[in-house]
N, C-alpha and C positions, 0 to 999 in steps of 0.2 A: 480368771480371764474377764476383762471388761466387756460388758454387753453394750454395744453401741446401736442405737435405734435411729435410723434416718427416716424421717417422716416427710413425704413429699405432698405439699398442698397443691393438688392438681386442679387448678381453678377452671379449666376448660374455657373455650371461647365465650360462653355465656357470661362469665364473670367480667369480661371486658365491657359488657353493656351495663351490668348491674352494679359495678364497682363504684367507689366513691367519686371517681373522676371519669365517668363513662364517655365523655366527649373526646377522650384520647384514643378512641378505638382505631386500631390499625389492622387491616385484614391480614397482612403478611405475618404479623405477630402471632396470629392464631395458628398458622402453619408451622411457625418456628417452635411453638410450644409442643406440638406433637412430635416434631423431629427431636426435640430435647428429651422427651420421654424415652425415645429409642436410644439416645446416648446414655441415659441413666440406666436403662435395662442392660446395655452393653457393659457398663461399669460393674453392675451387679454380677454379671457372668464372670468377669475377670477377677473379682474379689471373692467369689463364692458367697455372695451376700444375699440376704433377703431384706427387702425394704417394705415400708408401709406407705401406700398411696391413698391419701384422703381425696376422694373424687367428688366434685360437684355433681349431684344427682342428675341434673338436666342433661349432662353429657351422655347419660345412658338411656335417654329417651329417644324414641324413633323420630328423627327429624331430618334435617338436610345438612350437608357440609357447609361450613366447618364445624357446626355445633354438635353434630352427631359423632361422638367418639366411642361408640360401642365397641368397635373393633379394637381400639386401644385398651379399653377396660378389660376386655376378654383376654387380650394378650398379656396384660399385667398379671391377671389371675392365673393364666395358664403356665406362666413361668414361676409360679410358686410364691408370689408376693402377696402381701395382705392388702385387701381393698377395704377402706373405711369410708365413711360419709363425711363430706365437707359442706353439708346442707344441700338444699335442692337447687337454689340459684344464687348462692353466695350472698344471702341476705345479711343485713345488719341486725343481728338477733335482739339487741336491747330495745329496738323499736317495735318488735312484732307483738301483735295481740296474742292472747293465749291460743286462739284457734290457729293463727298463722304459725306460731312456734311449733305447735303439735304437728301441723301438716308438713312442715319442712323436714322435721326429723323422721316422720313416718314415711312420706313419699320417697325421700332420697334413699332410705334403707330398702324399701320395697323395690324400687326400679333398678338399683344396683344389683340386688340379689337376682332379680328377674333377668337382667342382662347377662350375668355370669352363668346362671343356671346350676345344675347338678347340686341343688339344695345348699348352695353357698350361703353362709351366714355373715352378714356385715356386723361386726362387733364393736367397732370404734367410731368415734365422732371427733372431728377437729373443728373448732370454732372458727367460722369465717371472720376475717379481719382480726383474729385473736380476741374477739369480743364476745362476752363481757370479760373485763379484767377485774370487775368488782366481785367480791364474795363476802357477803355481809356477815355470815357466821364466822368467818376467818378474819374479820376486821380489815378487809381489803376493800378500798373504795377508790374508784377511778371516775373523775369528772368526764373523762373522754368517752365513756359509754353513752353519755348524753340522754339517759333515761333513768327512771327511778323504780326500783323494786319495792313493793310487790305489784304496783300498778302495771308495770311491764315485767312479766316473769323472766324474760330473757335478759334482764339487766343485772342478774346475779348468777354466778356459776352454779350456785345451789338450785336456783330456779330451773335452769336448763337441765341440770342433772336429773331432776324429777321427771321431766318429759322423756329423757333418754332411757331411764330405767323402765318407764311404762312401756316403751316399745322394744325392750329386750336388748338394748345396747349393753356393752360390758365396760367400756371405758371412754373417757373424754380427755383430750389433751388440753391443758390449762396453762395460762401465763398470767400470774397475778402477784402482787406484792402487798403483804400486810403492812400496816402502819409502821411497825417496828423495823421492817426491812427498808422502807423508804427513809427512815431516820438514819439507817446505816449508810446510806448513800453519802451522807455528809462526812463520814469517816473513811470513805474510799473502800468500803468493804463489800460493795454491791456485787462485784464480779465473782468473788469467792462464794458469796451467799447464793448467787444464781446457779453456779456450777453444782452446788451441794443441795439443791432443791430435792425434796423427798417425794417419792410416790406415796399416795394416800388412798386408803380403801375404806369404804363404809357400806355395810350391808351387801358385800359381794360386788360392789361397783367401784371402779378404780379411777382415780384422778392422776393423770400422767403429766409430770412437769415438763415444760420446755426449757432446756438448759442453754441452748445456743441457737442462733439463726444465721443463715447465710454461710459463706465459706471464707471469710476474711481471717485476720490474725486472731481475733477473739475466739473463733471456733476452733482454730488449731490449738490455742492455749487450753481450751476446754478439753480437747482430746488428750493432750499431754497430762492435764490434771487428773482426768478420769483414769488413765492408765496407771499413774503414780499411786493413786489412792484406791484403785480397783473398785470404782464406782460406776453404776450404770449411767449412760449419757443419752439424752434425746436431743436430736438436732433437727431443726425445721428447714426445709428448702422448698423452692418453687420452680417447677420446670419452665414456667413462663418468664423467669427472671435471669436467664443465662446471658442476656445481652446488656445487662446494666448492673450497677451497684456492686456490692461485695459478692453477689451470687453469680458473677460473670464466669464464663466457661474456663478461663485461665485459672481462676481461684479454685473452681471445682476440681480441675485436673490436679492441681497441687494438693488439694485435700485428699483426693483418691490416692495419690502417691504416698502421702504421709500415713494414711490409714492402712494402705496396702502393706507398707513396711511393718506395721504393728501386727497385721493379720499373719504375715509370714513368720513372725516371731511368736505366734500364738498368744499374743497379748490382748487381741481384740477379736470379738466375734460380732458380725453385723447381723442382727436379727430383727424380727417384727415385734411390734408392741404386744400383740396377743401371745406370741410364743414366749416372750419374756415373762408375761404375767402368768402363763401356765407353769413355767419353771418355779416362780415364786410361790404359787399356790401349792405346789407339790414339794416345797422345801428343798429345792435344788439350786 
């Protein structure tokens, strides 16, 4: 049975201020994002699914509406979904000093665990903006990171992983392309290679590949490919993006219908990243 992991990058309203284009802030969009989380939770109930929500830590801080989403984080956890960290305020990690990088991974984990309570452990981390995409030891280099490792430790996936391991994270979702894979783009092989990206572990720490994003035709193709080849699949989505691009609500509903059909045929199980890793570690 194909294990499908849907990871929601829950940016929370603070990311609309700290994002790359902060002057596009719209108050109503903050309210829509929370409403969309509720739609996502409803879809999970209908599918019998468990999702992973990577939450920006500032949303779990005691503050004011709409930035304080502690009640949403608690609801997500109470319904059995995994809560991971998406940094503290959705920073551009490649630009951070060592001190800033350590603090964003440390504070976000602490405040999310404090918000949920009951000795909850945040095990996963999702890179904000999907950066860095460079991983020097894997011969992956991205000029888009706009910073250079080791001057900036957050400019390489390996550098970020070191800080995550220090603070007892267990996994990080990554999106990178080694030089050989970039060359494959010229031959039209990039989509198949992306679908077939492998999980990688080192010293008990896991690097989780992102296979597809949004809910357009490419993601539906990824689902069909994964079912056909019985491969695990990690899909990234954003609760704040249901009103535009390929993550629009109509596409998500179509995605749920397609996946639901496979669930009914017992061809797909929707699970969390940590639950999948547990199965792999125990040889199941």
